Every structure is written in structure tokens, then in C-alpha cells.
VOMI-810718 format. One record per residue: residue number from 1; chain; x, y, z of N, C-alpha, C, CB in turn. Coordinates in pm, 1 decimal. Glycine has a CB too. Layout:
residues N
nuvex;drenmi;n.xx;n.yy;n.zz;ca.xx;ca.yy;ca.zz;c.xx;c.yy;c.zz;cb.xx;cb.yy;cb.zz
NUM;A;X;Y;Z;X;Y;Z;X;Y;Z;X;Y;Z
...
//
This chain:
residues 135
nuvex;drenmi;n.xx;n.yy;n.zz;ca.xx;ca.yy;ca.zz;c.xx;c.yy;c.zz;cb.xx;cb.yy;cb.zz
1;A;2042.8;3558.8;4119.2;2041.7;3445.2;4149.3;1978.8;3436.2;4309.2;2179.3;3395.5;4121.6
2;A;1913.3;3307.1;4318.1;1882.3;3282.9;4453.0;1986.5;3177.9;4506.7;1733.4;3234.4;4467.0
3;A;1937.8;3146.5;4641.7;2009.7;3039.1;4725.0;1892.6;2929.9;4773.6;2091.2;3114.3;4865.2
4;A;1947.4;2790.8;4753.5;1873.1;2688.6;4811.8;1810.6;2736.1;4933.6;1953.4;2573.3;4836.9
5;A;1717.0;2680.3;4982.3;1640.0;2694.2;5087.5;1707.8;2560.8;5186.9;1469.9;2688.1;5039.2
6;A;1763.2;2456.3;5138.9;1788.4;2357.3;5220.8;1939.1;2371.7;5236.1;1736.9;2223.6;5170.0
7;A;2041.5;2385.2;5131.1;2180.3;2371.7;5135.9;2232.3;2509.6;5137.3;2235.0;2289.1;5022.3
8;A;2180.2;2590.9;5084.2;2234.3;2737.3;5066.4;2322.0;2744.1;4938.4;2326.2;2785.5;5198.1
9;A;2320.5;2667.9;4853.0;2384.8;2653.2;4745.9;2322.9;2760.9;4623.9;2377.1;2502.3;4716.0
10;A;2408.7;2820.2;4554.2;2359.9;2915.3;4441.8;2253.4;2839.1;4345.2;2493.1;2968.3;4349.6
11;A;2147.6;2893.6;4320.6;2063.8;2822.8;4215.8;2013.4;2919.7;4107.7;1939.7;2752.2;4282.7
12;A;1937.8;2889.2;3998.4;1890.5;2981.9;3902.8;1759.6;3023.0;3958.3;1881.4;2924.2;3759.0
13;A;1725.5;3130.6;3929.1;1609.5;3224.1;3982.7;1473.6;3102.7;3975.1;1583.2;3390.4;3861.2
14;A;1466.8;3069.7;3860.2;1335.8;2992.1;3837.2;1348.2;2846.3;3846.6;1278.5;3021.4;3702.1
15;A;1449.4;2790.7;3929.7;1452.5;2664.7;3954.2;1354.4;2621.2;4053.8;1574.2;2632.5;3987.0
16;A;1298.0;2523.2;4041.2;1207.6;2436.5;4149.8;1268.5;2355.8;4203.6;1099.4;2364.1;4109.2
17;A;1392.8;2300.5;4177.2;1468.5;2219.7;4271.3;1610.0;2254.5;4263.2;1450.3;2073.8;4247.2
18;A;1670.6;2220.1;4395.6;1817.5;2279.8;4399.6;1876.3;2144.8;4309.7;1897.3;2308.4;4586.5
19;A;1971.4;2196.3;4236.7;2057.5;2124.5;4142.3;2177.0;2040.5;4249.2;2132.9;2248.7;4023.0
20;A;2205.0;2109.1;4366.4;2301.5;2035.1;4455.2;2272.6;1929.6;4549.5;2358.1;2118.2;4526.5
21;A;2128.5;1960.5;4618.7;2078.9;1867.2;4709.5;1953.3;1801.2;4672.8;2063.8;1926.9;4830.2
22;A;1887.4;1868.2;4580.3;1754.7;1821.1;4498.6;1622.7;1879.0;4614.0;1754.7;1611.0;4470.8
23;A;1652.1;1963.4;4697.0;1530.6;1985.2;4774.3;1443.5;2089.2;4679.6;1567.6;2047.6;4931.9
24;A;1323.1;2083.5;4721.2;1213.9;2133.2;4630.0;1263.6;2289.5;4701.3;1021.3;2057.9;4653.5
25;A;1223.5;2409.3;4599.4;1235.7;2536.3;4652.2;1088.2;2607.7;4621.1;1367.5;2613.1;4584.9
26;A;1068.8;2638.1;4771.3;927.5;2724.3;4754.5;946.4;2886.9;4715.6;840.6;2719.1;4909.3
27;A;839.7;2928.8;4646.8;849.5;3079.6;4631.6;776.2;3146.6;4705.9;823.4;3126.9;4514.5
28;A;717.7;3105.8;4828.8;657.9;3192.8;4936.3;727.7;3268.5;4998.0;602.2;3136.0;5025.7
29;A;857.4;3221.9;5043.2;941.8;3306.6;5119.1;1031.8;3382.7;5043.4;1012.0;3236.6;5210.1
30;A;1084.3;3497.9;5091.8;1168.9;3556.6;5011.4;1322.1;3491.6;5022.0;1161.0;3702.2;5044.5
31;A;1412.0;3507.1;4906.1;1526.4;3437.7;4889.8;1636.1;3465.5;5015.3;1580.2;3477.5;4749.9
32;A;1634.2;3587.4;5060.2;1718.8;3619.6;5160.9;1702.5;3570.3;5277.3;1725.0;3731.4;5176.3
33;A;1553.9;3576.6;5300.2;1514.6;3520.6;5447.1;1540.5;3387.3;5469.2;1371.5;3533.7;5479.6
34;A;1507.7;3315.0;5344.9;1532.8;3152.9;5314.8;1682.8;3134.6;5354.5;1506.6;3102.8;5137.1
35;A;1778.1;3202.3;5281.3;1910.0;3183.0;5308.8;1966.3;3221.7;5430.6;1974.4;3235.6;5222.6
36;A;1915.3;3309.6;5509.7;1950.8;3366.3;5626.6;1914.7;3245.1;5744.4;1869.0;3513.1;5642.5
37;A;1782.3;3209.4;5715.4;1722.1;3110.4;5817.4;1791.6;2966.1;5816.6;1564.0;3091.2;5785.1
38;A;1804.9;2929.7;5716.1;1900.9;2813.4;5717.6;2054.5;2816.1;5739.8;1887.5;2757.0;5600.7
39;A;2097.1;2747.7;5817.6;2252.4;2758.3;5847.3;2340.6;2704.4;5770.2;2288.4;2708.5;5960.0
40;A;2432.4;2752.5;5700.7;2531.0;2708.0;5601.8;2563.1;2571.6;5642.1;2658.8;2798.0;5594.0
41;A;2553.7;2477.4;5578.0;2577.0;2323.9;5605.3;2733.9;2345.1;5596.7;2501.1;2199.1;5482.4
42;A;2811.5;2275.7;5698.8;2954.4;2237.7;5662.4;2963.4;2125.9;5548.4;3029.2;2183.4;5794.4
43;A;3091.3;2092.7;5543.1;3111.7;1968.7;5445.6;3023.6;1844.4;5481.3;3267.4;1919.7;5449.3
44;A;2946.9;1788.6;5398.9;2874.3;1674.0;5401.8;2933.6;1559.9;5504.4;2867.6;1626.2;5260.1
45;A;2902.8;1489.5;5589.9;2981.3;1389.5;5669.0;2988.6;1271.1;5580.0;2915.5;1352.6;5812.1
46;A;3124.4;1223.6;5557.3;3128.7;1113.1;5459.8;3092.9;980.1;5557.7;3289.1;1104.3;5377.8
47;A;3011.7;896.1;5482.2;2993.1;782.3;5570.3;3129.2;696.1;5605.3;2887.9;690.6;5501.7
48;A;3107.2;645.3;5720.5;3218.9;593.5;5790.5;3248.9;484.4;5700.4;3194.4;552.2;5941.0
49;A;3385.5;437.3;5671.8;3428.3;330.5;5611.4;3426.9;220.1;5737.8;3570.9;360.5;5537.2
50;A;3401.3;95.1;5698.4;3417.9;4.3;5824.5;3582.8;-31.7;5825.5;3312.3;-149.0;5811.7
51;A;3593.0;-51.7;5932.5;3741.9;-51.2;5970.1;3773.9;-209.6;5949.9;3774.5;10.3;6139.8
52;A;3904.5;-190.5;5891.1;3975.6;-302.0;5843.0;3981.3;-400.4;5980.4;4129.8;-253.7;5778.5
53;A;3987.4;-505.5;5961.8;4023.8;-609.4;6108.6;4168.6;-591.3;6118.6;3987.8;-800.1;6095.1
54;A;4199.7;-566.6;6251.9;4349.8;-571.7;6266.9;4397.6;-715.5;6294.8;4397.5;-476.8;6384.7
55;A;4481.5;-744.4;6226.3;4566.7;-897.1;6236.0;4696.0;-887.3;6328.2;4627.9;-950.5;6071.8
56;A;4661.5;-985.5;6398.6;4803.5;-987.7;6502.7;4908.0;-1035.1;6386.6;4797.4;-1122.8;6662.5
57;A;5016.3;-974.5;6430.4;5151.8;-1011.5;6344.8;5202.1;-1172.0;6383.3;5290.0;-890.1;6391.2
58;A;5199.5;-1244.7;6280.8;5243.8;-1375.7;6290.5;5404.9;-1380.3;6268.7;5165.0;-1462.3;6186.2
59;A;5435.2;-1489.8;6337.0;5612.0;-1521.7;6311.5;5596.0;-1565.7;6140.8;5695.7;-1694.3;6437.5
60;A;5695.4;-1533.6;6099.4;5730.5;-1537.0;5948.1;5745.0;-1696.2;5928.5;5882.5;-1444.0;5904.9
61;A;5718.0;-1724.1;5809.1;5723.6;-1886.9;5761.7;5868.9;-1922.5;5777.9;5673.3;-1919.5;5589.5
62;A;5869.0;-2062.3;5844.0;6007.7;-2098.0;5872.6;6007.4;-2238.0;5786.2;6045.4;-2112.4;6048.9
63;A;6119.3;-2257.6;5731.3;6125.4;-2391.7;5632.9;6150.2;-2510.4;5752.8;6277.2;-2385.3;5496.8
64;A;6103.7;-2606.9;5724.6;6097.8;-2731.1;5831.9;6231.1;-2780.1;5813.5;5978.3;-2857.9;5804.6
65;A;6289.2;-2827.7;5905.3;6420.1;-2879.0;5964.4;6462.6;-2961.8;5840.3;6405.8;-2972.8;6115.5
66;A;6584.6;-2953.3;5810.9;6606.0;-3056.0;5695.6;6651.0;-3187.3;5778.0;6731.3;-3002.9;5575.1
67;A;6699.6;-3176.4;5905.5;6739.6;-3317.4;5946.1;6608.7;-3368.5;6048.7;6905.3;-3315.0;6033.2
68;A;6503.1;-3382.8;6005.2;6383.8;-3410.6;6068.8;6418.0;-3558.1;6148.6;6255.8;-3414.7;5953.7
69;A;6393.8;-3595.4;6259.2;6453.6;-3717.8;6321.5;6375.3;-3818.4;6266.5;6454.1;-3723.6;6477.6
70;A;6214.5;-3774.4;6233.3;6129.7;-3867.6;6172.3;6117.4;-3902.6;6021.2;6018.7;-3831.3;6208.7
71;A;6223.6;-3821.6;5959.8;6232.9;-3830.2;5809.6;6367.1;-3917.9;5782.7;6241.0;-3671.6;5736.8
72;A;6343.8;-4034.4;5764.7;6459.9;-4125.6;5741.1;6445.3;-4192.9;5585.9;6460.5;-4248.0;5865.0
73;A;6381.5;-4144.1;5506.1;6334.1;-4199.2;5376.4;6279.7;-4336.8;5406.5;6450.1;-4205.6;5265.9
74;A;6328.4;-4446.7;5395.7;6250.6;-4566.9;5443.8;6235.7;-4652.1;5300.4;6090.2;-4519.9;5520.4
75;A;6276.2;-4778.0;5313.9;6258.4;-4866.4;5190.8;6108.0;-4914.4;5176.0;6356.5;-4997.0;5201.4
76;A;6051.1;-4922.4;5276.1;5883.1;-4923.3;5272.6;5827.1;-4846.7;5180.0;5815.9;-4875.6;5396.0
77;A;5842.4;-4717.6;5212.0;5781.1;-4591.9;5143.6;5795.3;-4616.6;4985.9;5863.9;-4445.1;5191.5
78;A;5919.4;-4641.0;4965.4;5949.0;-4668.7;4821.0;5905.4;-4797.1;4750.7;6086.2;-4663.8;4806.3
79;A;5879.9;-4896.6;4839.6;5817.9;-5024.8;4786.8;5684.9;-5019.2;4766.9;5838.0;-5134.4;4869.0
80;A;5620.2;-4928.9;4842.9;5476.7;-4881.8;4859.8;5440.0;-4823.1;4717.0;5460.2;-4763.7;4985.7
81;A;5545.4;-4720.9;4687.8;5558.6;-4645.2;4581.7;5556.4;-4714.2;4454.0;5666.2;-4576.1;4594.8
82;A;5634.4;-4809.6;4441.0;5652.7;-4892.3;4356.1;5549.3;-5010.3;4301.0;5750.8;-4932.5;4400.0
83;A;5475.8;-5056.9;4423.0;5374.1;-5132.9;4385.8;5231.9;-5063.6;4373.9;5373.0;-5237.3;4475.3
84;A;5231.5;-4947.2;4414.7;5108.1;-4879.9;4383.3;5153.2;-4752.5;4345.8;5005.0;-4875.3;4495.2
85;A;5190.5;-4708.2;4224.3;5247.2;-4579.7;4198.9;5183.6;-4459.1;4212.1;5286.1;-4577.0;4089.9
86;A;5030.9;-4445.0;4201.1;4970.8;-4327.3;4240.2;4961.1;-4306.6;4384.8;4847.4;-4320.1;4184.7
87;A;4984.5;-4402.3;4464.0;5015.3;-4378.8;4597.0;5130.1;-4288.6;4641.2;5034.5;-4495.4;4648.2
88;A;5226.3;-4353.8;4579.3;5376.6;-4300.8;4582.6;5357.8;-4142.2;4516.6;5495.5;-4413.8;4475.5
89;A;5324.5;-4143.5;4427.8;5296.6;-3983.5;4366.3;5243.3;-3909.8;4480.5;5176.7;-3970.1;4231.8
90;A;5162.4;-3948.4;4530.5;5048.9;-3856.6;4630.6;5141.8;-3857.6;4756.0;4866.7;-3941.1;4668.7
91;A;5207.2;-3923.9;4795.4;5269.5;-3929.5;4904.7;5382.3;-3830.4;4908.5;5307.2;-4056.8;4925.1
92;A;5465.0;-3824.5;4766.4;5575.2;-3739.3;4738.0;5505.2;-3581.6;4751.3;5642.9;-3779.2;4578.6
93;A;5365.7;-3580.9;4666.3;5360.4;-3435.5;4667.6;5299.0;-3377.3;4820.7;5261.3;-3388.5;4535.3
94;A;5254.1;-3471.3;4869.6;5209.0;-3451.9;5043.4;5319.8;-3393.6;5108.5;5175.2;-3601.6;5134.8
95;A;5449.8;-3477.4;5106.3;5539.4;-3475.8;5203.7;5654.0;-3400.2;5136.3;5571.8;-3615.9;5257.0
96;A;5668.2;-3351.5;5033.1;5805.1;-3295.6;4990.1;5844.1;-3158.3;5052.3;5807.1;-3278.7;4835.3
97;A;5742.8;-3104.9;5151.4;5764.3;-2997.7;5225.9;5813.8;-3028.0;5359.6;5653.0;-2925.2;5230.7
98;A;5747.9;-3128.0;5416.8;5767.3;-3167.0;5563.4;5868.7;-3267.9;5579.8;5641.1;-3219.3;5626.2
99;A;5865.1;-3381.7;5497.6;5974.9;-3503.9;5506.9;6030.4;-3510.4;5356.2;5899.6;-3669.4;5558.3
100;A;6125.7;-3424.9;5316.4;6187.2;-3446.4;5200.3;6246.5;-3576.0;5165.2;6273.3;-3361.2;5192.4
101;A;6316.9;-3661.5;5263.5;6382.1;-3794.0;5228.7;6291.3;-3886.0;5223.3;6482.6;-3840.1;5316.9
102;A;6146.6;-3889.5;5288.6;6047.1;-3985.2;5295.4;5993.6;-3968.7;5148.6;5938.2;-3961.3;5418.2
103;A;5949.4;-3832.8;5125.8;5895.9;-3802.6;4983.4;5965.7;-3824.4;4883.0;5863.5;-3684.4;4962.3
104;A;6101.5;-3834.4;4901.5;6204.7;-3884.0;4765.2;6194.9;-4019.9;4745.5;6370.7;-3858.4;4783.0
105;A;6186.2;-4089.3;4860.7;6174.9;-4244.7;4832.7;6067.1;-4281.4;4794.3;6197.9;-4328.2;4932.7
106;A;5936.9;-4214.2;4817.8;5771.6;-4276.5;4748.6;5805.4;-4212.2;4609.9;5583.1;-4199.5;4833.9
107;A;5857.0;-4108.8;4584.1;5849.1;-4069.6;4441.3;5916.1;-4152.4;4362.2;5895.4;-3943.3;4414.5
108;A;6066.3;-4186.2;4422.0;6136.7;-4278.5;4314.8;6076.2;-4422.2;4286.1;6283.7;-4302.7;4361.0
109;A;6001.3;-4471.1;4417.4;5941.5;-4585.7;4397.6;5843.6;-4584.2;4308.5;5900.8;-4631.8;4500.4
110;A;5753.9;-4481.5;4288.1;5650.6;-4462.9;4191.8;5705.5;-4449.3;4073.2;5567.5;-4357.4;4215.4
111;A;5826.6;-4386.8;4039.0;5909.1;-4381.6;3878.9;5911.9;-4512.4;3858.3;6077.0;-4315.4;3862.1
112;A;5990.9;-4577.3;3982.2;6030.0;-4735.3;3925.7;5918.6;-4807.7;3885.0;6098.7;-4831.9;4034.6
113;A;5829.8;-4795.1;3984.1;5694.9;-4894.6;3943.7;5623.4;-4869.4;3803.1;5569.4;-4871.1;4058.0
114;A;5623.6;-4743.7;3744.5;5585.0;-4690.1;3614.2;5667.8;-4747.3;3531.7;5587.6;-4547.3;3597.8
115;A;5811.5;-4725.4;3535.1;5884.6;-4774.8;3448.4;5907.8;-4920.8;3438.9;5984.7;-4716.2;3459.8
116;A;5873.6;-4987.6;3548.7;5859.1;-5151.8;3536.5;5739.5;-5193.3;3462.1;5847.1;-5224.9;3680.8
117;A;5616.3;-5111.5;3483.0;5525.1;-5143.2;3412.8;5522.6;-5137.5;3267.6;5445.4;-5088.1;3454.9
118;A;5580.7;-5041.8;3245.9;5583.7;-5005.0;3092.9;5689.1;-5109.7;3022.2;5637.0;-4834.8;3068.6
119;A;5768.3;-5135.4;3079.1;5889.3;-5244.2;3030.3;5824.4;-5379.4;3024.8;6028.1;-5255.2;3142.0
120;A;5740.7;-5393.4;3137.2;5645.3;-5539.8;3139.4;5550.1;-5546.0;3005.3;5528.2;-5543.9;3291.0
121;A;5483.4;-5434.1;2978.6;5380.7;-5411.5;2888.6;5454.3;-5421.2;2733.3;5308.1;-5261.8;2925.3
122;A;5589.8;-5368.6;2732.0;5639.4;-5396.4;2595.6;5694.7;-5523.1;2602.4;5739.5;-5297.9;2542.1
123;A;5738.7;-5574.2;2693.0;5786.9;-5741.9;2663.5;5669.1;-5818.1;2639.6;5867.7;-5822.8;2796.1
124;A;5562.7;-5793.2;2704.9;5438.9;-5882.7;2673.1;5368.0;-5855.1;2543.1;5334.0;-5867.9;2782.4
125;A;5370.8;-5736.0;2479.0;5348.1;-5683.1;2362.6;5450.6;-5776.8;2230.3;5384.3;-5515.3;2387.3
126;A;5562.5;-5768.6;2256.5;5666.6;-5831.9;2165.1;5667.8;-5971.6;2176.5;5803.8;-5784.8;2191.4
127;A;5642.0;-6044.3;2296.5;5619.8;-6154.4;2289.1;5498.1;-6219.5;2223.3;5633.5;-6178.5;2390.3
128;A;5375.3;-6157.0;2250.9;5257.7;-6162.3;2191.2;5283.4;-6165.9;2034.7;5173.5;-6047.2;2238.7
129;A;5339.4;-6088.7;1982.9;5375.9;-6071.8;1838.9;5459.0;-6177.3;1800.8;5443.8;-5943.6;1808.3
130;A;5553.0;-6231.0;1870.1;5651.9;-6338.2;1839.9;5575.3;-6451.5;1836.3;5767.3;-6353.4;1937.8
131;A;5458.7;-6482.2;1935.6;5400.2;-6603.9;1951.2;5292.2;-6624.9;1828.6;5336.5;-6610.1;2095.7
132;A;5264.0;-6503.8;1763.3;5150.4;-6512.8;1663.4;5237.5;-6533.7;1539.3;5044.5;-6373.8;1655.5
133;A;5376.9;-6484.2;1540.9;5424.1;-6511.1;1423.7;5499.9;-6640.4;1372.3;5490.3;-6418.8;1408.6
134;A;5483.6;-6726.7;1494.5;5537.6;-6874.6;1486.5;5421.4;-6946.3;1408.3;5567.0;-6949.8;1647.0
135;A;5311.2;-6933.4;1433.9;5167.9;-7007.9;1383.6;5160.7;-6956.1;1250.3;5017.4;-6969.1;1473.4
//
């Protein structure tokens, strides 16, 4: 057996390249002299991993105060939700964590608006059928 001239690993006597490092093997130099001339490598240096960014410790999430001074519910938000139900739904979804009373008012207003619209359409449909039955 002979040793690689580059890394010192044991290789076959007739090998033209090292199976460990891939270095070409010269046949001009005696094997023992080549192994002695090359210092034995220590373990190959591993490429450095990029360091993970250090995050500052943040305060834990705090629930919003239930007795928020600005969160009074309000009839106006309910009326807006009733008149324009999609706005009431959007306000409910946006405010449900920060202003639960106001969100509730807007959400109830949206539900009432949708309910009134459905009832209105049913009554209109029935009245239309009744009107056509008279003629």
C-alpha cells in the first residue's frame, strides 16, 4: 500500500488519484519520502456556519384591557353595521381583539342588517306572488 502525496491517506499501489482528496499521484517520488514530506493533515476545517441573529427578548404578549376607556360599544357602530353589513363585519373582525364591546356592537348590527334584508326580500317575493295571483 502507498500513501497519498497530498493528504497522507492510504491508497492502492496503482492508483493515479487519491480516493479521499482526489489529488493526482505522481510516480516519480518514492512513496515513503512523499508521505514524510507532506505533513499529516489534522481534521479538515469545517466551513463556518453563519451565526444566527440574536434576538432581543421581548415582553410576553399581553391581552388588551377588557375595561378599555375608549371601548364603549356605541349605538352608532351598530347602526352602521346594520345599514352596511359588510362594513359591520369588517369592523367586527378588526376590532374583536382591541375593542371587544365596539366589535360586538358592529357585528350585531351587521347580523341584524342581513336578517332584515332577508326578511324584506321574502316579504317582497311573497307580495309579488300574491299580486300576480289576483290578476
